[in-house]
HTML snippet that shows the backbone in 3Dmol.js (N, CA, C, O; Angstrom):
<script src="https://3Dmol.org/build/3Dmol-min.js"></script>
<div id="view" style="width:600px;height:400px;position:relative"></div>
<script>
const pdb = `
ATOM      1  N   UNK A   1      -6.744 -39.599 -32.369  1.00  0.00           N
ATOM      2  CA  UNK A   1      -7.774 -38.636 -32.697  1.00  0.00           C
ATOM      3  C   UNK A   1      -8.605 -38.283 -31.475  1.00  0.00           C
ATOM      4  O   UNK A   1      -8.987 -37.128 -31.287  1.00  0.00           O
ATOM      5  N   UNK A   2      -8.887 -39.287 -30.637  1.00  0.00           N
ATOM      6  CA  UNK A   2      -9.698 -39.047 -29.441  1.00  0.00           C
ATOM      7  C   UNK A   2      -8.946 -38.151 -28.454  1.00  0.00           C
ATOM      8  O   UNK A   2      -9.551 -37.314 -27.784  1.00  0.00           O
ATOM      9  N   UNK A   3      -7.613 -38.333 -28.366  1.00  0.00           N
ATOM     10  CA  UNK A   3      -6.810 -37.514 -27.448  1.00  0.00           C
ATOM     11  C   UNK A   3      -6.797 -36.055 -27.897  1.00  0.00           C
ATOM     12  O   UNK A   3      -6.835 -35.146 -27.068  1.00  0.00           O
ATOM     13  N   UNK A   4      -6.741 -35.831 -29.230  1.00  0.00           N
ATOM     14  CA  UNK A   4      -6.756 -34.454 -29.740  1.00  0.00           C
ATOM     15  C   UNK A   4      -8.085 -33.779 -29.426  1.00  0.00           C
ATOM     16  O   UNK A   4      -8.111 -32.605 -29.057  1.00  0.00           O
ATOM     17  N   UNK A   5      -9.183 -34.507 -29.570  1.00  0.00           N
ATOM     18  CA  UNK A   5     -10.503 -33.953 -29.287  1.00  0.00           C
ATOM     19  C   UNK A   5     -10.634 -33.597 -27.817  1.00  0.00           C
ATOM     20  O   UNK A   5     -11.170 -32.543 -27.474  1.00  0.00           O
ATOM     21  N   UNK A   6     -10.147 -34.472 -26.949  1.00  0.00           N
ATOM     22  CA  UNK A   6     -10.205 -34.202 -25.508  1.00  0.00           C
ATOM     23  C   UNK A   6      -9.328 -33.002 -25.164  1.00  0.00           C
ATOM     24  O   UNK A   6      -9.718 -32.154 -24.360  1.00  0.00           O
ATOM     25  N   UNK A   7      -8.151 -32.930 -25.769  1.00  0.00           N
ATOM     26  CA  UNK A   7      -7.235 -31.817 -25.514  1.00  0.00           C
ATOM     27  C   UNK A   7      -7.847 -30.494 -25.970  1.00  0.00           C
ATOM     28  O   UNK A   7      -7.806 -29.505 -25.238  1.00  0.00           O
ATOM     29  N   UNK A   8      -8.409 -30.474 -27.164  1.00  0.00           N
ATOM     30  CA  UNK A   8      -9.016 -29.246 -27.680  1.00  0.00           C
ATOM     31  C   UNK A   8     -10.225 -28.858 -26.837  1.00  0.00           C
ATOM     32  O   UNK A   8     -10.418 -27.678 -26.545  1.00  0.00           O
ATOM     33  N   UNK A   9     -11.031 -29.823 -26.447  1.00  0.00           N
ATOM     34  CA  UNK A   9     -12.193 -29.540 -25.606  1.00  0.00           C
ATOM     35  C   UNK A   9     -11.756 -28.971 -24.259  1.00  0.00           C
ATOM     36  O   UNK A   9     -12.368 -28.034 -23.747  1.00  0.00           O
ATOM     37  N   UNK A  10     -10.703 -29.535 -23.694  1.00  0.00           N
ATOM     38  CA  UNK A  10     -10.204 -29.046 -22.405  1.00  0.00           C
ATOM     39  C   UNK A  10      -9.706 -27.611 -22.513  1.00  0.00           C
ATOM     40  O   UNK A  10      -9.968 -26.782 -21.641  1.00  0.00           O
ATOM     41  N   UNK A  11      -8.992 -27.333 -23.584  1.00  0.00           N
ATOM     42  CA  UNK A  11      -8.470 -25.976 -23.784  1.00  0.00           C
ATOM     43  C   UNK A  11      -9.620 -24.986 -23.953  1.00  0.00           C
ATOM     44  O   UNK A  11      -9.597 -23.898 -23.377  1.00  0.00           O
ATOM     45  N   UNK A  12     -10.615 -25.360 -24.737  1.00  0.00           N
ATOM     46  CA  UNK A  12     -11.763 -24.475 -24.933  1.00  0.00           C
ATOM     47  C   UNK A  12     -12.504 -24.226 -23.631  1.00  0.00           C
ATOM     48  O   UNK A  12     -12.906 -23.097 -23.352  1.00  0.00           O
ATOM     49  N   UNK A  13     -12.689 -25.269 -22.830  1.00  0.00           N
ATOM     50  CA  UNK A  13     -13.367 -25.096 -21.549  1.00  0.00           C
ATOM     51  C   UNK A  13     -12.573 -24.171 -20.623  1.00  0.00           C
ATOM     52  O   UNK A  13     -13.152 -23.337 -19.926  1.00  0.00           O
ATOM     53  N   UNK A  14     -11.258 -24.322 -20.619  1.00  0.00           N
ATOM     54  CA  UNK A  14     -10.422 -23.437 -19.791  1.00  0.00           C
ATOM     55  C   UNK A  14     -10.523 -21.991 -20.253  1.00  0.00           C
ATOM     56  O   UNK A  14     -10.624 -21.081 -19.431  1.00  0.00           O
ATOM     57  N   UNK A  15     -10.497 -21.777 -21.563  1.00  0.00           N
ATOM     58  CA  UNK A  15     -10.597 -20.413 -22.088  1.00  0.00           C
ATOM     59  C   UNK A  15     -11.951 -19.793 -21.777  1.00  0.00           C
ATOM     60  O   UNK A  15     -12.022 -18.647 -21.334  1.00  0.00           O
ATOM     61  N   UNK A  16     -13.020 -20.540 -22.006  1.00  0.00           N
ATOM     62  CA  UNK A  16     -14.364 -20.018 -21.740  1.00  0.00           C
ATOM     63  C   UNK A  16     -14.548 -19.770 -20.248  1.00  0.00           C
ATOM     64  O   UNK A  16     -15.110 -18.749 -19.851  1.00  0.00           O
ATOM     65  N   UNK A  17     -14.079 -20.696 -19.426  1.00  0.00           N
ATOM     66  CA  UNK A  17     -14.182 -20.513 -17.975  1.00  0.00           C
ATOM     67  C   UNK A  17     -13.387 -19.314 -17.504  1.00  0.00           C
ATOM     68  O   UNK A  17     -13.825 -18.596 -16.604  1.00  0.00           O
ATOM     69  N   UNK A  18     -12.233 -19.087 -18.092  1.00  0.00           N
ATOM     70  CA  UNK A  18     -11.408 -17.941 -17.725  1.00  0.00           C
ATOM     71  C   UNK A  18     -12.049 -16.627 -18.084  1.00  0.00           C
ATOM     72  O   UNK A  18     -11.932 -15.650 -17.344  1.00  0.00           O
ATOM     73  N   UNK A  19     -12.735 -16.595 -19.228  1.00  0.00           N
ATOM     74  CA  UNK A  19     -13.394 -15.358 -19.659  1.00  0.00           C
ATOM     75  C   UNK A  19     -14.545 -15.018 -18.721  1.00  0.00           C
ATOM     76  O   UNK A  19     -14.709 -13.859 -18.339  1.00  0.00           O
ATOM     77  N   UNK A  20     -15.338 -16.008 -18.348  1.00  0.00           N
ATOM     78  CA  UNK A  20     -16.493 -15.738 -17.495  1.00  0.00           C
ATOM     79  C   UNK A  20     -16.122 -15.544 -16.028  1.00  0.00           C
ATOM     80  O   UNK A  20     -16.904 -14.985 -15.259  1.00  0.00           O
ATOM     81  N   UNK A  21     -14.930 -16.006 -15.635  1.00  0.00           N
ATOM     82  CA  UNK A  21     -14.544 -15.827 -14.233  1.00  0.00           C
ATOM     83  C   UNK A  21     -13.919 -14.455 -13.988  1.00  0.00           C
ATOM     84  O   UNK A  21     -13.770 -14.046 -12.837  1.00  0.00           O
ATOM     85  N   UNK A  22     -13.559 -13.752 -15.032  1.00  0.00           N
ATOM     86  CA  UNK A  22     -12.962 -12.423 -14.886  1.00  0.00           C
ATOM     87  C   UNK A  22     -14.057 -11.414 -14.605  1.00  0.00           C
ATOM     88  O   UNK A  22     -14.934 -11.178 -15.436  1.00  0.00           O
ATOM     89  N   UNK A  23     -13.995 -10.834 -13.443  1.00  0.00           N
ATOM     90  CA  UNK A  23     -14.973  -9.818 -13.062  1.00  0.00           C
ATOM     91  C   UNK A  23     -14.244  -8.489 -12.927  1.00  0.00           C
ATOM     92  O   UNK A  23     -13.095  -8.457 -12.487  1.00  0.00           O
ATOM     93  N   UNK A  24     -14.883  -7.415 -13.290  1.00  0.00           N
ATOM     94  CA  UNK A  24     -14.219  -6.121 -13.120  1.00  0.00           C
ATOM     95  C   UNK A  24     -13.984  -5.825 -11.644  1.00  0.00           C
ATOM     96  O   UNK A  24     -14.848  -6.077 -10.805  1.00  0.00           O
ATOM     97  N   UNK A  25     -12.825  -5.299 -11.344  1.00  0.00           N
ATOM     98  CA  UNK A  25     -12.476  -4.984  -9.960  1.00  0.00           C
ATOM     99  C   UNK A  25     -13.139  -3.700  -9.508  1.00  0.00           C
ATOM    100  O   UNK A  25     -13.767  -3.003 -10.305  1.00  0.00           O
ATOM    101  N   UNK A  26     -13.000  -3.387  -8.229  1.00  0.00           N
ATOM    102  CA  UNK A  26     -13.585  -2.147  -7.710  1.00  0.00           C
ATOM    103  C   UNK A  26     -12.855  -0.937  -8.286  1.00  0.00           C
ATOM    104  O   UNK A  26     -11.686  -1.012  -8.664  1.00  0.00           O
ATOM    105  N   UNK A  27     -13.557   0.143  -8.340  1.00  0.00           N
ATOM    106  CA  UNK A  27     -12.957   1.378  -8.838  1.00  0.00           C
ATOM    107  C   UNK A  27     -12.052   1.951  -7.747  1.00  0.00           C
ATOM    108  O   UNK A  27     -12.454   2.051  -6.588  1.00  0.00           O
ATOM    109  N   UNK A  28     -10.850   2.320  -8.118  1.00  0.00           N
ATOM    110  CA  UNK A  28      -9.893   2.860  -7.163  1.00  0.00           C
ATOM    111  C   UNK A  28      -9.758   4.353  -7.364  1.00  0.00           C
ATOM    112  O   UNK A  28      -9.747   4.842  -8.493  1.00  0.00           O
ATOM    113  N   UNK A  29      -9.656   5.063  -6.276  1.00  0.00           N
ATOM    114  CA  UNK A  29      -9.446   6.503  -6.357  1.00  0.00           C
ATOM    115  C   UNK A  29      -7.944   6.773  -6.351  1.00  0.00           C
ATOM    116  O   UNK A  29      -7.140   5.883  -6.076  1.00  0.00           O
ATOM    117  N   UNK A  30      -7.592   7.985  -6.651  1.00  0.00           N
ATOM    118  CA  UNK A  30      -6.187   8.383  -6.650  1.00  0.00           C
ATOM    119  C   UNK A  30      -5.683   8.366  -5.212  1.00  0.00           C
ATOM    120  O   UNK A  30      -6.333   8.924  -4.328  1.00  0.00           O
ATOM    121  N   UNK A  31      -4.531   7.732  -4.961  1.00  0.00           N
ATOM    122  CA  UNK A  31      -4.030   7.678  -3.585  1.00  0.00           C
ATOM    123  C   UNK A  31      -3.694   9.069  -3.050  1.00  0.00           C
ATOM    124  O   UNK A  31      -3.244   9.947  -3.787  1.00  0.00           O
ATOM    125  N   UNK A  32      -3.921   9.244  -1.764  1.00  0.00           N
ATOM    126  CA  UNK A  32      -3.615  10.512  -1.113  1.00  0.00           C
ATOM    127  C   UNK A  32      -2.131  10.533  -0.770  1.00  0.00           C
ATOM    128  O   UNK A  32      -1.600   9.553  -0.248  1.00  0.00           O
ATOM    129  N   UNK A  33      -1.473  11.626  -1.056  1.00  0.00           N
ATOM    130  CA  UNK A  33      -0.050  11.770  -0.767  1.00  0.00           C
ATOM    131  C   UNK A  33       0.097  12.509   0.551  1.00  0.00           C
ATOM    132  O   UNK A  33      -0.410  13.619   0.712  1.00  0.00           O
ATOM    133  N   UNK A  34       0.795  11.888   1.492  1.00  0.00           N
ATOM    134  CA  UNK A  34       1.020  12.495   2.797  1.00  0.00           C
ATOM    135  C   UNK A  34       2.450  12.992   2.875  1.00  0.00           C
ATOM    136  O   UNK A  34       3.380  12.255   2.548  1.00  0.00           O
ATOM    137  N   UNK A  35       2.638  14.222   3.298  1.00  0.00           N
ATOM    138  CA  UNK A  35       3.963  14.777   3.483  1.00  0.00           C
ATOM    139  C   UNK A  35       4.402  14.473   4.915  1.00  0.00           C
ATOM    140  O   UNK A  35       3.854  15.031   5.866  1.00  0.00           O
ATOM    141  N   UNK A  36       5.377  13.603   5.067  1.00  0.00           N
ATOM    142  CA  UNK A  36       5.844  13.196   6.391  1.00  0.00           C
ATOM    143  C   UNK A  36       7.091  13.958   6.833  1.00  0.00           C
ATOM    144  O   UNK A  36       7.702  13.608   7.844  1.00  0.00           O
ATOM    145  N   UNK A  37       7.475  14.993   6.088  1.00  0.00           N
ATOM    146  CA  UNK A  37       8.703  15.720   6.394  1.00  0.00           C
ATOM    147  C   UNK A  37       8.503  16.883   7.350  1.00  0.00           C
ATOM    148  O   UNK A  37       9.476  17.538   7.722  1.00  0.00           O
ATOM    149  N   UNK A  38       7.290  17.156   7.752  1.00  0.00           N
ATOM    150  CA  UNK A  38       7.063  18.315   8.626  1.00  0.00           C
ATOM    151  C   UNK A  38       5.947  18.015   9.609  1.00  0.00           C
ATOM    152  O   UNK A  38       5.172  17.075   9.430  1.00  0.00           O
ATOM    153  N   UNK A  39       5.880  18.837  10.659  1.00  0.00           N
ATOM    154  CA  UNK A  39       4.807  18.710  11.624  1.00  0.00           C
ATOM    155  C   UNK A  39       5.088  17.739  12.760  1.00  0.00           C
ATOM    156  O   UNK A  39       4.172  17.399  13.509  1.00  0.00           O
ATOM    157  N   UNK A  40       6.327  17.281  12.911  1.00  0.00           N
ATOM    158  CA  UNK A  40       6.661  16.340  13.978  1.00  0.00           C
ATOM    159  C   UNK A  40       7.037  17.091  15.244  1.00  0.00           C
ATOM    160  O   UNK A  40       7.593  18.188  15.175  1.00  0.00           O
ATOM    161  N   UNK A  41       6.738  16.508  16.401  1.00  0.00           N
ATOM    162  CA  UNK A  41       7.114  17.096  17.682  1.00  0.00           C
ATOM    163  C   UNK A  41       7.293  15.984  18.707  1.00  0.00           C
ATOM    164  O   UNK A  41       6.911  14.835  18.486  1.00  0.00           O
ATOM    165  N   UNK A  42       7.881  16.360  19.825  1.00  0.00           N
ATOM    166  CA  UNK A  42       8.071  15.391  20.908  1.00  0.00           C
ATOM    167  C   UNK A  42       7.847  16.091  22.229  1.00  0.00           C
ATOM    168  O   UNK A  42       7.843  17.321  22.293  1.00  0.00           O
ATOM    169  N   UNK A  43       7.661  15.319  23.280  1.00  0.00           N
ATOM    170  CA  UNK A  43       7.483  15.890  24.614  1.00  0.00           C
ATOM    171  C   UNK A  43       8.009  14.905  25.647  1.00  0.00           C
ATOM    172  O   UNK A  43       8.098  13.700  25.412  1.00  0.00           O
ATOM    173  N   UNK A  44       8.350  15.464  26.791  1.00  0.00           N
ATOM    174  CA  UNK A  44       8.790  14.623  27.890  1.00  0.00           C
ATOM    175  C   UNK A  44       7.561  13.971  28.519  1.00  0.00           C
ATOM    176  O   UNK A  44       6.506  14.599  28.617  1.00  0.00           O
ATOM    177  N   UNK A  45       7.691  12.732  28.940  1.00  0.00           N
ATOM    178  CA  UNK A  45       6.579  12.014  29.545  1.00  0.00           C
ATOM    179  C   UNK A  45       6.056  12.780  30.758  1.00  0.00           C
ATOM    180  O   UNK A  45       6.824  13.167  31.639  1.00  0.00           O
ATOM    181  N   UNK A  46       4.751  12.993  30.791  1.00  0.00           N
ATOM    182  CA  UNK A  46       4.125  13.711  31.892  1.00  0.00           C
ATOM    183  C   UNK A  46       4.095  15.215  31.690  1.00  0.00           C
ATOM    184  O   UNK A  46       3.467  15.921  32.479  1.00  0.00           O
ATOM    185  N   UNK A  47       4.754  15.728  30.658  1.00  0.00           N
ATOM    186  CA  UNK A  47       4.786  17.168  30.382  1.00  0.00           C
ATOM    187  C   UNK A  47       3.775  17.496  29.286  1.00  0.00           C
ATOM    188  O   UNK A  47       3.455  16.638  28.463  1.00  0.00           O
ATOM    189  N   UNK A  48       3.278  18.713  29.269  1.00  0.00           N
ATOM    190  CA  UNK A  48       2.319  19.104  28.239  1.00  0.00           C
ATOM    191  C   UNK A  48       2.958  19.928  27.134  1.00  0.00           C
ATOM    192  O   UNK A  48       2.351  20.115  26.080  1.00  0.00           O
ATOM    193  N   UNK A  49       4.172  20.425  27.352  1.00  0.00           N
ATOM    194  CA  UNK A  49       4.867  21.219  26.326  1.00  0.00           C
ATOM    195  C   UNK A  49       5.444  20.298  25.264  1.00  0.00           C
ATOM    196  O   UNK A  49       6.137  19.326  25.565  1.00  0.00           O
ATOM    197  N   UNK A  50       5.140  20.630  24.007  1.00  0.00           N
ATOM    198  CA  UNK A  50       5.670  19.859  22.888  1.00  0.00           C
ATOM    199  C   UNK A  50       6.741  20.698  22.205  1.00  0.00           C
ATOM    200  O   UNK A  50       6.573  21.905  22.032  1.00  0.00           O
ATOM    201  N   UNK A  51       7.829  20.067  21.821  1.00  0.00           N
ATOM    202  CA  UNK A  51       8.928  20.727  21.116  1.00  0.00           C
ATOM    203  C   UNK A  51       8.998  20.211  19.687  1.00  0.00           C
ATOM    204  O   UNK A  51       8.723  19.038  19.434  1.00  0.00           O
ATOM    205  N   UNK A  52       9.369  21.089  18.742  1.00  0.00           N
ATOM    206  CA  UNK A  52       9.437  20.639  17.348  1.00  0.00           C
ATOM    207  C   UNK A  52      10.562  19.627  17.142  1.00  0.00           C
ATOM    208  O   UNK A  52      11.605  19.693  17.793  1.00  0.00           O
ATOM    209  N   UNK A  53      10.329  18.697  16.231  1.00  0.00           N
ATOM    210  CA  UNK A  53      11.315  17.665  15.916  1.00  0.00           C
ATOM    211  C   UNK A  53      11.568  17.670  14.414  1.00  0.00           C
ATOM    212  O   UNK A  53      10.669  17.946  13.619  1.00  0.00           O
ATOM    213  N   UNK A  54      12.788  17.366  14.047  1.00  0.00           N
ATOM    214  CA  UNK A  54      13.158  17.292  12.631  1.00  0.00           C
ATOM    215  C   UNK A  54      13.147  15.858  12.138  1.00  0.00           C
ATOM    216  O   UNK A  54      13.507  14.935  12.869  1.00  0.00           O
ATOM    217  N   UNK A  55      12.728  15.678  10.880  1.00  0.00           N
ATOM    218  CA  UNK A  55      12.731  14.363  10.254  1.00  0.00           C
ATOM    219  C   UNK A  55      13.482  14.494   8.952  1.00  0.00           C
ATOM    220  O   UNK A  55      13.130  15.370   8.163  1.00  0.00           O
ATOM    221  N   UNK A  56      14.494  13.689   8.663  1.00  0.00           N
ATOM    222  CA  UNK A  56      15.019  12.638   9.534  1.00  0.00           C
ATOM    223  C   UNK A  56      15.824  13.245  10.665  1.00  0.00           C
ATOM    224  O   UNK A  56      16.355  14.349  10.540  1.00  0.00           O
ATOM    225  N   UNK A  57      15.911  12.537  11.743  1.00  0.00           N
ATOM    226  CA  UNK A  57      16.648  12.992  12.909  1.00  0.00           C
ATOM    227  C   UNK A  57      16.417  12.069  14.074  1.00  0.00           C
ATOM    228  O   UNK A  57      15.816  11.004  13.936  1.00  0.00           O
ATOM    229  N   UNK A  58      16.899  12.486  15.219  1.00  0.00           N
ATOM    230  CA  UNK A  58      16.695  11.701  16.432  1.00  0.00           C
ATOM    231  C   UNK A  58      16.451  12.669  17.589  1.00  0.00           C
ATOM    232  O   UNK A  58      16.661  13.874  17.453  1.00  0.00           O
ATOM    233  N   UNK A  59      16.017  12.147  18.698  1.00  0.00           N
ATOM    234  CA  UNK A  59      15.660  12.991  19.826  1.00  0.00           C
ATOM    235  C   UNK A  59      16.875  13.767  20.341  1.00  0.00           C
ATOM    236  O   UNK A  59      16.724  14.870  20.865  1.00  0.00           O
ATOM    237  N   UNK A  60      18.056  13.212  20.198  1.00  0.00           N
ATOM    238  CA  UNK A  60      19.258  13.904  20.698  1.00  0.00           C
ATOM    239  C   UNK A  60      19.525  15.186  19.920  1.00  0.00           C
ATOM    240  O   UNK A  60      19.807  16.223  20.521  1.00  0.00           O
ATOM    241  N   UNK A  61      19.442  15.132  18.599  1.00  0.00           N
ATOM    242  CA  UNK A  61      19.647  16.347  17.817  1.00  0.00           C
ATOM    243  C   UNK A  61      18.503  17.337  17.993  1.00  0.00           C
ATOM    244  O   UNK A  61      18.718  18.547  17.932  1.00  0.00           O
ATOM    245  N   UNK A  62      17.290  16.834  18.212  1.00  0.00           N
ATOM    246  CA  UNK A  62      16.155  17.721  18.476  1.00  0.00           C
ATOM    247  C   UNK A  62      16.305  18.428  19.815  1.00  0.00           C
ATOM    248  O   UNK A  62      15.964  19.605  19.930  1.00  0.00           O
ATOM    249  N   UNK A  63      16.807  17.735  20.825  1.00  0.00           N
ATOM    250  CA  UNK A  63      17.038  18.364  22.125  1.00  0.00           C
ATOM    251  C   UNK A  63      18.111  19.428  22.025  1.00  0.00           C
ATOM    252  O   UNK A  63      17.986  20.493  22.629  1.00  0.00           O
ATOM    253  N   UNK A  64      19.172  19.154  21.264  1.00  0.00           N
ATOM    254  CA  UNK A  64      20.228  20.157  21.078  1.00  0.00           C
ATOM    255  C   UNK A  64      19.707  21.380  20.323  1.00  0.00           C
ATOM    256  O   UNK A  64      20.077  22.511  20.640  1.00  0.00           O
ATOM    257  N   UNK A  65      18.859  21.156  19.335  1.00  0.00           N
ATOM    258  CA  UNK A  65      18.313  22.267  18.544  1.00  0.00           C
ATOM    259  C   UNK A  65      17.344  23.123  19.358  1.00  0.00           C
ATOM    260  O   UNK A  65      17.210  24.319  19.097  1.00  0.00           O
ATOM    261  N   UNK A  66      16.664  22.521  20.344  1.00  0.00           N
ATOM    262  CA  UNK A  66      15.696  23.260  21.147  1.00  0.00           C
ATOM    263  C   UNK A  66      16.353  23.803  22.394  1.00  0.00           C
ATOM    264  O   UNK A  66      15.696  24.458  23.203  1.00  0.00           O
TER     265      UNK A  66
END
`;
const viewer = $3Dmol.createViewer("view");
viewer.addModel(pdb, "pdb");
viewer.setStyle({}, {cartoon: {color: "spectrum"}});
viewer.zoomTo();
viewer.render();
</script>
C-alpha cells in the first residue's frame, strides 16, 4: 500500500511539474521565401565587369554562354 501511494504521488508531482514548466514559445512570423534561381553573376578576379551566371550550372557553361 505504501508503494502505491509513493508511486501515485510521484506521478502526480511529475504531471503537475510538467504543466507548470510548459511556457508558451515566442511568436514566429511566416518565413521569407528567397528565390535563388535568378540574379547570379560572376567576374574575373581584379575585373569590375560582372557576367550573368545560370543556376544550376558551373562557370564553364557560363563562360561558353557569355
